[in-house]
C-alpha positions in Angstrom: -12.5 -2.4 -25.3 -9.0 -3.0 -26.7 -6.9 -0.9 -24.1 -6.6 -2.0 -20.6 -8.1 0.3 -18.0 -6.0 2.4 -15.6 -6.0 0.6 -12.4 -7.2 3.0 -9.8 -7.5 0.5 -7.1 -3.7 -0.1 -7.1 -3.2 3.7 -6.5 -5.6 3.7 -3.5 -3.8 0.7 -2.2 -0.4 2.2 -2.3 -1.9 5.4 -0.7 -3.6 3.5 2.2 -0.5 1.3 3.1 2.0 4.1 2.6 0.0 6.3 4.9 -0.4 3.6 7.5 3.3 2.7 7.6 4.2 6.6 7.6 2.0 7.2 10.6 3.0 4.2 12.5 6.7 4.3 12.0 7.0 8.0 12.6 4.8 7.7 15.7 6.9 4.9 17.0 10.1 7.2 16.6 8.3 10.0 18.3 7.2 7.6 21.2 10.7 6.3 21.6 12.4 9.5 21.7 9.8 11.1 24.1 10.2 8.0 26.3 14.0 8.7 26.2 13.4 12.4 27.2 15.3 13.6 24.1 15.4 17.2 23.3 12.6 18.6 21.1 15.2 19.4 18.1 16.5 15.7 18.3 12.8 14.4 18.1 12.1 16.5 15.1 15.2 15.5 13.3 14.7 11.9 14.1 11.1 12.2 12.7 12.0 13.9 9.4 14.9 11.5 9.0 12.4 8.6 9.2 10.0 10.2 6.8 12.8 10.6 4.1 14.6 7.2 4.6 11.6 4.8 5.1 9.5 6.9 2.6 12.0 6.3 0.0 12.4 2.6 1.1 8.8 1.9 0.8 8.4 3.7 -2.4 11.3 1.6 -3.9 9.8 -1.6 -2.5 6.4 -0.8 -4.1 8.0 0.0 -7.4 9.9 -3.1 -7.6 7.1 -5.3 -6.3 4.6 -3.8 -8.9 7.2 -4.0 -11.7 7.8 -7.6 -11.0 4.1 -8.3 -10.9 3.5 -6.4 -14.1 6.2 -8.3 -15.9 5.1 -11.7 -14.7 1.4 -10.8 -15.7 2.6 -9.6 -19.2 4.6 -12.8 -19.8 1.9 -14.9 -18.9 -0.5 -13.1 -21.0 1.8 -13.3 -24.1 2.1 -17.1 -23.5 -1.7 -17.5 -23.5 -2.2 -15.2 -26.4 0.3 -17.3 -28.3 -1.6 -20.5 -27.4 -4.9 -19.0 -28.4 -3.7 -18.3 -31.9 -5.0 -21.9 -32.8 -8.1 -23.7 -31.9 -6.1 -26.3 -30.1 -4.2 -23.7 -28.3 -7.3 -21.9 -27.2 -8.8 -25.1 -25.9 -5.7 -25.7 -23.9 -6.0 -22.2 -22.3 -9.5 -23.0 -21.1 -8.5 -26.4 -19.9 -5.7 -24.7 -17.8 -8.5 -22.6 -16.3 -10.4 -25.6 -15.2 -12.8 -26.3 -18.1 -13.4 -30.0 -19.3 -11.7 -30.9 -22.4 -14.7 -31.4 -24.3 -16.3 -28.1 -23.5 -13.1 -26.4 -23.9 -12.8 -27.6 -27.5 -16.4 -26.6 -28.2 -15.8 -23.1 -26.9 -12.5 -22.9 -28.7 -14.1 -23.9 -32.1 -16.7 -21.3 -31.8 -14.2 -18.5 -30.7 -11.7 -19.4 -33.3 -14.2 -18.0 -35.8 -13.8 -14.5 -34.6 -10.8 -12.1 -35.0 -7.9 -12.0 -32.3 -9.1 -8.9 -30.5 -12.6 -10.3 -30.1 -11.0 -13.5 -28.8 -8.8 -11.7 -26.3 -11.7 -9.7 -25.0 -13.8 -12.6 -24.4 -11.1 -14.7 -22.7 -10.2 -11.6 -20.6 -6.7 -10.6 -21.8 -7.8 -6.9 -22.2 -10.1 -6.6 -19.1 -7.3 -6.3 -16.5 -6.4 -2.8 -15.5 -2.9 -1.4 -16.3 -0.5 -1.4 -13.5 1.8 1.6 -13.2 4.8 0.9 -10.9 6.4 4.4 -10.9 2.9 6.0 -10.3 2.1 3.6 -7.4 5.8 4.1 -5.9 5.1 8.0 -5.8 1.8 7.7 -4.4 3.4 5.3 -1.6 6.2 8.0 -0.9 3.9 11.0 -0.8 1.4 9.3 1.3 3.9 8.1 3.6 5.5 11.6 3.9 2.1 13.4 4.4 0.4 10.9 6.9 3.8 10.3 8.5 4.1 14.2 9.3 1.0 13.8 11.4 2.8 12.7 14.6 5.4 15.5 14.2 3.2 18.6 13.6 2.6 19.3 17.3 6.3 18.9 18.0 7.3 21.3 15.3 4.7 23.7 16.7 6.2 23.1 20.2 9.6 24.0 18.9 8.4 27.4 18.0 6.1 27.8 20.8 7.7 26.1 24.0 4.4 26.6 25.9 3.0 23.7 23.9 5.7 21.3 25.0 3.9 19.7 27.9 1.0 18.8 25.7 3.1 17.6 22.6 3.0 14.0 23.0 -0.7 13.6 24.1 -1.8 15.7 21.3 0.5 13.7 19.0 -1.0 10.5 20.1 -4.5 11.9 19.6 -3.8 13.0 16.1 -2.1 9.9 15.2 -4.8 7.7 16.4 -7.5 9.6 14.6 -5.5 9.3 11.4 -4.8 5.6 11.8 -8.6 4.9 12.4 -9.4 7.0 9.3 -6.9 5.2 7.2 -8.1 1.9 8.6 -11.7 2.5 7.5 -10.3 3.4 4.1 -8.5 0.2 4.1 -11.7 -1.6 4.7 -13.1 -0.3 1.4 -9.9 -1.5 -0.4 -10.1 -5.0 1.1 -13.9 -5.4 1.3 -13.4 -5.6 5.1 -15.4 -4.4 8.1 -14.9 -0.7 8.5 -15.0 -0.3 12.4 -13.0 -3.6 12.8 -10.4 -2.4 10.3 -10.1 1.1 12.0 -9.7 -0.6 15.5 -7.1 -2.8 14.3 -5.0 0.0 13.0 -5.4 1.6 16.5 -4.2 -1.6 18.2 -1.2 -1.9 15.8 -0.3 1.7 16.4 -0.7 1.6 20.0 1.4 -1.6 20.4 4.2 0.0 18.2 4.0 3.1 20.4 4.2 1.4 23.7 7.1 -0.8 22.6 9.1 2.1 21.3 8.2 4.4 24.3 9.3 1.6 26.7 12.6 1.1 24.8 13.2 4.7 25.0 12.3 4.9 28.6 14.7 2.3 29.7 17.5 3.0 27.4 17.2 6.8 28.0 18.8 6.4 31.4 22.0 4.5 30.2 
């Protein structure tokens, strides 16, 4: 294979972490505003402000991080490809990766008989999936916005139907925690972790963030 495969794992990672951050931070904003007994309109405004500002910040951070990593990998790959153009250089590549000098030279002598594409394939230069910084950034932003909207949904509904106001925060807690648990289980597949444990970890993190934010809103709301 002469073209690197598209890295679906990177997109999934961006979706999961963008979604987790969106749900947790927006829920923390909602909890703090509720603790401070702020008006429903203010809670909605703060929530959407967080979705936009933090979503853009997360996306830009993901883009710059992915771009820097891609540039580093490409520069490193070019250096190794330049070395591998000769048997001695190819042997050095293998030694740098932990192979004994004698074995590295034997392998290099064998591989040097083949063309550059074959060498690259065997060494692994072509096996790494392609990274797409802009694509990852867009996934992060939209995932942040979509999952971050979950804690706000019931508040938006309550704005148009005041009868729902007493139930807004409890329902928001329920929806957010269900979302966090689901995203936590998906995160386990990305990181090869334990599904239930990962889901519970996200619940604990979200709960701590909510308690802290609600407490701050409660104590500062009376000032």
